[in-house]
Structures are given as structure tokens and as C-alpha cells.
N, C-alpha and C positions, 0 to 999 in steps of 0.2 A: 484536599490531599489527595496525592498521586498514589494510585493504588497499587503499583508494582504489576498490575497486569499487562501483559503485552498482545499485539498483534504480531503475529509471524508469517511470514512469506520466505519459501526456500526454493530457488532455482534449482532444475533439473539438472542431474550431473554428479559427480562423484565428491566425497570431500577432498580429494586432491586437486580438483579441477580449479582454475582461476577464481578469484574471490568476485561476486556480484560486481564490485565496485573497487577501485583502488585507493578509494578515498580514506581519511581516516575517521570517517563519521561514527559516532557512537553506536548507530544502529547497526551497521554492518559487521557481521560474522561469518567471515568466509563466505559460503552458498547461501547465507541467510540473513533475512532482515529482523530487527526486533524493535517496533516501535512500542511508546507508550501507548497503551489501549485508548486513553482519554484523549489523547491527541489524533489518533487515528480516526476516532469517532468523530471528532470536530470536522476531520476533513472529508468524511464521508457526508457529513451534513452541508458542509460547504459545498461538496460536488453536486448536492441536489440545487443547489442556486444556479449552477451551470447547465445542467442537462439531468433533469430528473430520470429517465429511464437509464441513462448510461450510470449514474448514482447507484440506482438500483442494483445492476448489473456488477457494480464494483463492490457493492455490500455483499451480494451474494458471492461473488469471487472471492471474498477475504476469508471464506471458510467456515469452519464449524467452532462451536463452542469447546465441545469435550474431543479431544485428539484421540480418544478410544478409537472412535470410528475413524474411516479412510480420510486423510487429508490431503488426496489428490484431489486436483481441481483441473477439469479437462473441459475447455470450451470449445465450440466449433469453431474452425477456422475464421469463419466471417465475424463471428461474436469477438473472438480473441483480437483479431485486427481492428475491430471497431473501438474496443476497449482500449488496446493501443493507442490507437488515434486521440481517442478521448483524454488519456491521461497526458497527452503533449499538450492539449489544449488546455488541460485543468493547470497543469505546471505552470504554462504561460499567464493564465487567469490570476495564479498566486504571486507570481512574479511581478505582475504589474498593480498589485493591490499595497495598500499602506497596512490594512487588518482585513480580517476575515469578516464577511459581511453576516454570519449567524451570530447569535448571542452566545457569550461563554457562559459555561454552566458555573456556579458559584464553588462547586468542588474543586475546580481547576485553580491551583495556586498562581500559575504564570503561563503566559502564552509564548510559543515560541516566536523567532523571527520569520517573516514569511518566506524568507530565502530558505529556511529550514523546513518549512511545509513542502515548498515547490522542490526541495530535494529530496523529501520522503517520496514525493509522487515520482519524480524521476526515476528513484531506485526501484520502486514496484513496477515501473513501466519496463525497467531493465530485466527484472524478473520474468515479466510476460513475454518481452522479444524472445529471451533465450528459451521460453517454452516453446515458441511459435518456431523458431529457427531449428530447434532440436526435434520438435514434433513429439513431444513428450509432455506431460503433465507438470506443473508445478504444484506447490504444497502451500497450504493458507489455513491457518488457525489462529484461535485465542488462546492465549496461553494463562490461564486463571492461576 
């Protein structure tokens, strides 16, 4: 069963700035991304099959559970660049697969097409690129 919990990423900028992406994907809301948490967690697990260290960095860059604390994520420039490069490789990895390498937990009722998972990663990369280009933190948290 899908819980309704979300992983949220928000690009730096004002609400009236251009959206993160011009696509009509259901996860893009202006400057923010809202992914089903179960699917984001699957992606984090899959990222570990590609590069454990970068997967750990991506997990920590996904923010906190309780947004009453600061949701700003600011990485050192070298770490941010490394994570952006990893997200490019990870999206390519996903695009080249027929299915995820990690087991699907029984509570997940459906698996998205691999192209959707690759697009989720591409969108997060876009948020991080905007943070790098604007030299400002992005926001990330888990919305319960």
C-alpha cells in the first residue's frame, strides 16, 4: 500500500521563478518536487548498487524527517559537484535497465517504469544544479 508520504526537494529561488522543469510530470510543483516516499527509498537502495558512498551522500542530502528543523541542505562545492555527476551516471544506469536490481518490498503495490525512475533522478539533479549555479542551498525533507 502506498502511504501518501513524500520525499520533497525544492530548488532555491522565489515562488515566481521558473519551474524546476517544464514537463507535465505529476511530481513537479513549481520549484518543488514531490515523490512518493516508497519509490524514493527504492531509488536510494538502487543507488547503493551503483556507488555506496554516493548513495549515502544522496540519502543524507534527502533531508530530515521532521520539517520543523531547518530543511536547507548545503553541501561543500566539491561534494555537490560529485553528487550532481553521480546523479547523471545513476539516471543513465536506470535508463539502461529493464528493472531495478534491488528487491521490491511487498508493501509497494506497483513499480514505476524505469524511465520514470530515471526522470525522478534527473529532476533531483536539476534541483542540485540550480543550487550550485545560484550558490544557495536547496531544501529537502520527508513529508509525513
